[in-house]
N, C-alpha and C positions, 0 to 999 in steps of 0.2 A: 577055774581055768587050769588045763593040764600044762606040764612042763613044755610039751611040744607046742601048745598054743602060745605060751609066753615067748618061746623062741622065735615063732613065726611072727608074733607081734613086734618083738625086738628087731627082727630083720627088716620088716616093712618100715618101722619108724626109722631105722637108719637110712633106708633108701629115700623115704620121703625128706628126711632131714638133710640129706646131702643137696638136694636141688634148692632147699631153702637156704642153707647156710652158704652154699656156693654162690647163690644169688646175692645175699647180703654182703659177702666178701668182695665180689666184683663190683657191686655198687659202691662199697667203700673205696675200692681202687679208683673208681671213676671220679670221686671227689677231688683228689689232687690233680687228676688229669683236666677236669673242667676248670679248676681255679688257675691253671696256667694257660688256658685257652681263652676263657672269658673273663671279663672284669667282674669285680664284686657286685655291681648293680645288676648285671645280666644274671649272675648267679642267684641274686636275691629273687628274681623273677621265677627262675626254675624252681627254687626251693618253695616259693609261695604256692605255685601251681601244683607241685607234688603234694604239698600238705592238703590242698583242696581235693586232689585225687584220692588220697587216703580216706577222706570223709565221704566223698561222693560214692565210692565203690561199695562202702557199707550201706548207704541208703538205696543204691540201685539193686543190691541183691536182697535187701530187706529180709534177712534171716532165712531166706529159702534154700540156702545150701544145707543148713542143718535140718530144715524142714524135710527136704528130699531124703536125707539119710534116716530120719524118724519114720516117715510113711512108707518109704520103699522097703525098709527091713521088716515092716509089720505086715507086708503083703504074702500071701500064701503061694502065688504062682509067679513065675517070671513075666507072664502076660501083664498081670496086675502091677508088678514093680515097673515095668516098662511104661505103663500108662502114667504112673506117678512122675517118672522121668520126663515124658514128652510134655506133660501138663505143666511141669516146672519150667522146662525150657521155653514153652509158649508164653508163660507169664513173664519170665525175665526177658525174653526176646522182644515182647510187645513194649514193655516199659523202657527198655534199652533203645528201641526204635523212636519212641516218643521223645526221649531225652536227646537223641541226635537231632531230631527235627526242630526241637526247641532251641538248641545251641546253634543250628544252622541259620535260623531266623533272627535270634536275639543275642548272638554272641557279643555284639558291641555294647548293649546294655549290661550283659552279664558281666563283661570285662570291667565296665565302669563300676559296677556294684562290688567287684572284687578289688577295687582301687588299681586296676591295671588298664586304664582307657587307652593307652597306646599299644597294647599287646592283645588286641581282640582277635587276631588271627592265631596266636598261640592258645588262646582260651578255646577257640573252636577245635584246634587239634587236640587239646586236652579233653574236651567233651567227647569226640569221637573215640579216643584211646580208652577212656574210662568206661564208655558203653560196651565196647568190644571185651574189655577186661571182665566186666561184670557178667556178661553172658557167657564167657569162657569158663567162669567159676563152676557152672553146672556141669559141663562135660568133664572137668577136672573131678569134680565130686563123683561123677559116674565111674571114672577109672578107680577111684578110691573104693567106692562101694563094691566094684567087681574085683577088688583086691589085685589090681595090676599096677603095683608101684613103679616097676621098671619103665613102663610106658609113660607113666605120669612123670617121672624123673627126666626121661628123654625129651619130652615136649617142653618141660619147663626149662631145660638146658638150652633147648633151641632158642627160646625167646631171650634168655639171659646173654647167650654169646652172639645172637643176632643183634641185640641192642649195643653190645660192645663193638662189634664189627662195624656197624654203620655210624656209630659215634666217631670211630677211628677214620673211617672212610670220609665223612663229611667234614670233620674238623681237623684232619691232619693231611689225608691224601689229596683231597679236592683243592685245598689252598695251594699245595705244591704244583698241581697240575695247572691251576689257574694262573699261577705266576709265570709259568713257562709257555702255555698254550691256552689263553683264556677262552678262545673261541670254541674249543673242544667241549667245554662243560658249562659255558655261560647261559645255556638254555634252560638249566636246572639249578645251577649253583651261584649264589651271591655271597661273596666273602664278608659282607657287612651284616649278614643275618645269622651269624654264628649260634646265637642262643636258640634260634628257630630249630636248628638241625638237632639239638638235644631232644627237643619233643618230637621231631619228625622220626628220629631214629627209634624212640620209644614206640611210636605208632606203628612203624614198620615191623618191628620185632613183635609187637602184639598181634598184627595181622598174620604174621608167620605162624604164631602159636594157634591162632584161630584156624588157619588153613590145615595145620597138623592135626586138629581136633575134629575135622569135618567128618572123618569116618565114624566118629563116636557121637556125632550130632545126629546123624541119620541111621544109627544103628538098630532102631526098632520102628515099627509101624506107628505113624503118628496119630495120637489120640489126644483128645482134650476133654477133661471132665470139669465142669465149672463147680459142681458140688464138692468135688475133692479139693479143688482150688481153694474154695471158702474155708474148709477144714484146715488146710495147710496154712493159709494166712492167719487164721486165728491162733494157730500154734507158733508161727514165725514171726509175726509183727512184734511181740514183746522182746524177742531177740533182737530186733532192730534197735530198740531203745538201749538195750545192754550194749550193743555194738557202738552205737553213737557215743555213749558215755564213756566207753573204754577208748575210743580213739581220740575223743576230745581231750582226754588227760594227756595225750601225747603230742597233739598238734594245735590246741587252741590258742597257745601262746603266739605262734607264727600267723595264724589266721586273723587275730585281732590286732596285731602289731601295727598294720598300716593305718588302723582307725585311731590309734592311741598315741603314736609317736608325732609330735607336732612340728614336722619338718617336711620340706618339699620331697617329692617322689623320689628323686634321685638319692637323697640322703637317706631316707628310711629304707630303700631298697639295698643301698650299700651296707647299712648296719645289718640288715637281715641276712645279706649274703655272707657277711663275716660270721654272724652268729651260727647259721646253719652249717657252713663249711667246718668250723671248729668243733661244733657240736658232733658232726659225723666223724671227726677224727677219733673221737673217744668211743666210736661204736665197736671197737675190738671187744670191750667189755660186754656189749650187747650181743655180739656174736657168740661169746661164751654162754651167755644166758640162753640162747636159741638152742645151742647144742645140748645144754642141760636139760631144757624143757622137753625136747623130743625123747630123751631117755627117762626123765623123771616121772611124768604123768602115767605112762603105762605101768612103770614101776610101782607107784603108790597104789594103784588099783589092784595090781598082782599080789601086793603084799598086805592087802586090807584085812584079810582073814588070819594072817600069821600071828602066832603068839607073841613074837618079838617086834611086831611091826612099828610101835611107837618108839622103841629104842633105835630101830633102824632109821626111822624118819628123823630122829634127832641127831644121830650120827651123820646122815646125808646132809643136814642143814650145817653142822660143823664143818664138814669138808668143803661145802659150798663157800662159806665164809673165808676159810683158809685159801682156797684156790682164787677167790676173787681178790683177796688182799695181796696175794702174790702177783696177779695181773696188774693190779693197781700200782703197786711199787715199781714193777718192770717198766710200765708206761711212764711213770713220773720220772724214773731215771733216764728213759730215752725221750724226754719231752722236746729237747732241742732238735733230736733227729726227726721227731714227728712234725715238728714246726717246719722243717725244711720240705716236707711234702707239699706244703701249700705255697702258692705264690706269694710274694712278699707283702702285698696290700691286705692280704687275709691274715697275716700273722699277728696283727695287732689284738686279736681276739683269743690267742693261744691260751692266755691265763684262765679262761673258763674250763679248759679241759680236766683239771683235777675235780672240780666241782661237779662236772657232768659225770665223771667216772663214779663218784659217790652217789649220784642220783641213780645211776644204772644199778649200782650196788643195792641200794634201798629197794629199788624196783625188783630185783632179783629175789631178796629176802622175803618181800611181800608175796612173790609168786610162791615161794616155798611154804610159807605161812598158810597160803590160801587153800592147802590141801584139806583143811578142816571142813570148810563148807562144801567142798566136792565130795568127800567121803561121807558126810552126814546129810546129804541132799538139801542143804540150806543155801542154795546158790543165790537166792535173793539177797543175801548178805553182800555178795560181790557187787551187786547193783548199788546197794546202799552206800558201800564204802567208796565206790567209784564216783558216786554223785557228790559225796563229801569232798573228794579229790578235785572234781571239777570246780566246786564252789570255791575252794581254797585257791586254786590256780587263777580262776577269774578275778577274784577280789584282789589278790596281790599284784596281778598284772595290770589290772585297770588303775590301781593306785600309784604304781611304781614305774611302769614303762614311760610315761611322759618324762619322768626325771632321770631314769637311769638306763634307758634304752634296753638292749638285750640282756644286761646284767639282772634285771628285774625277771626276765623269763628264766634265767638260770637258777636263781635262788627260789623263785616260785615253784619250780619243778623239784628242786631239792627238798624244800620244806613239805610240799604236797606228798611226795613219796615217803618221807620220813614219818609224817602224821598217820598216813593210811596204813604204813607198816605196823605202827603201834597199835592202831585200832584194831587191825587184823589180829595181832598177836594177843591182845587182852580179851577180846570177844571169843577167839578161838580156843583160849584156855578154859572158857566156860562150857563150851559145847564138846570139845575134843581135846582134852588136856594132854599136852606132851611135855615132858621134862627135858627142855632143851639145855644144852651146855652153855648157859648164858655167861657165866663168868669167863670161860675159855674163849668164846666168840668176842666178848668185849675186850679181852686182853689182846687178841690179834687185831681187832679194828682199832683200838687205841694205839697199839704199838705201829701199826701201818700209817696212821694219820700223823703220829709224832715223827716217824722216820721221813715221811714225805715233807713235812714242815722244814726239817733239818737239811733235806736235800735242796729245797728251794730257797732257803734263807739266804744263801750266798750266790751270786752269779759272777762267775770268773770272766765273763765276756770272751769265752772261748768254749767252743762246742766239746772238745776232747777234755778239757779240764773240768767242765761241768759233768760230763759223763763219768769220768774217774771218781770225782767227788760223790756223785749219787750212788754209784755202784758200791762205793765203800760202805754206805749205809744199808744197801740191799743184801749185801752178802751175808751179814750176821742173821738177819731175818730168815733167809733161806735156809741157813745151817740149823737154826732153831726149829724150823718146820720139819726138816728131814730128821732131826734127833728125837723131836717129841711126838710127832703126830703121823708122819708118813711110814708105813711098814717097808722099810727098806730092805729088809730080808726077802720080801716077796717080789723085789725088782732085780731081776738076775744081773743086770749090768751095774748095780750098785752094791752087790753082795761083798765084794772084796773090801769096800769102804766100811760097811756095816761091821765087818769082823774087827777091824781096826777100832 
């Protein structure tokens, strides 16, 4: 790839990344908003439904997004590439329509199966939303295939800000109007159904995105090739299994929680609501991971043939660890501030945040290590390792959720990603050996964990005293990083300090 090609790739990656990272950030901001509007039981309902959405959308796209890229890029003419596109749209459109019909007729039974028998209307809304989301994945893939990242980003941002707008409208503005003039909006608004409007807002935003994509849905003459579809399904369905395994590692704990926690619905929904709200508070670390991923994967393939590639990959891992530990300590120092973002009834679970941050860290290290099977075309190992992770998660949750509630989920995730990280490292050293700076990374990790324990060992029962106490341990770590591993002389605003 030429330098110009790399620059173009980096530019497109940044644009695609903006929409994804902005979406994650504003979804993160919605968490404290929701906790102050709805109770922990209702938030448990929302969290459980969104976990199902994450799994179902993988099933409903059944690897065809990647299949479209694979077969469209292999065509010699635009007409043939368009046939791949319309065939893919036809397939996803048909299965999505069948899915909506099934939910329309059987959503009470499906809600019961999901352990949400009193929320069947929300399950129906979820079904319609995820069907449109799945179908919209293909027009979005078309924009990526045609290298139109700006249009991709604009439509993504329309759905993101549409969701935010309608949540604020239904959950803040409508209650105010209803209080002063209920007759004006009583025909569509019921103040007792707040949790419903979170799902409705998401559905409206999804439909807004779908409407914005219409010009790209009917962009080509409609053709359907059944023989081509069979080839695409043969290629794509194995990816479905990989996608299911991958998403199960992230969501299986909340999916099985209702079946394992031996208490009434209101109790387990409340526990799940607390767990998910506090879990998402730690997503600042995950947002850093997303930003890193968008830059890192194109980077490793661009550096694949360089003479110093392994040394560069090792250095990138070191800086990932250092940056992650800085973020970790900053968040631990500000834990009392983060706690205030949540409504009071959710704060009981704030103690899980340090463990979730470490889990996200292990997940990020695993992603860095996984470059070996991507560069050596041994991606099947990704499936094997993920399957091991799912097995560990399932076993630990099944054994411990009945006794320890969401704490079992927290430690199951931490142990799972720690084990899969180690497996990925040792197998990777066999197929694509990289001399990582293990001692330095362990030093930073160990120092960060020790400092966080010192930060948390004393609670002064005062937010400001706690903050001062914890920052006192953070400052030496920051100065050590600046002195030892950050090239201060290359940062203009710090040059004067480096001279000293």
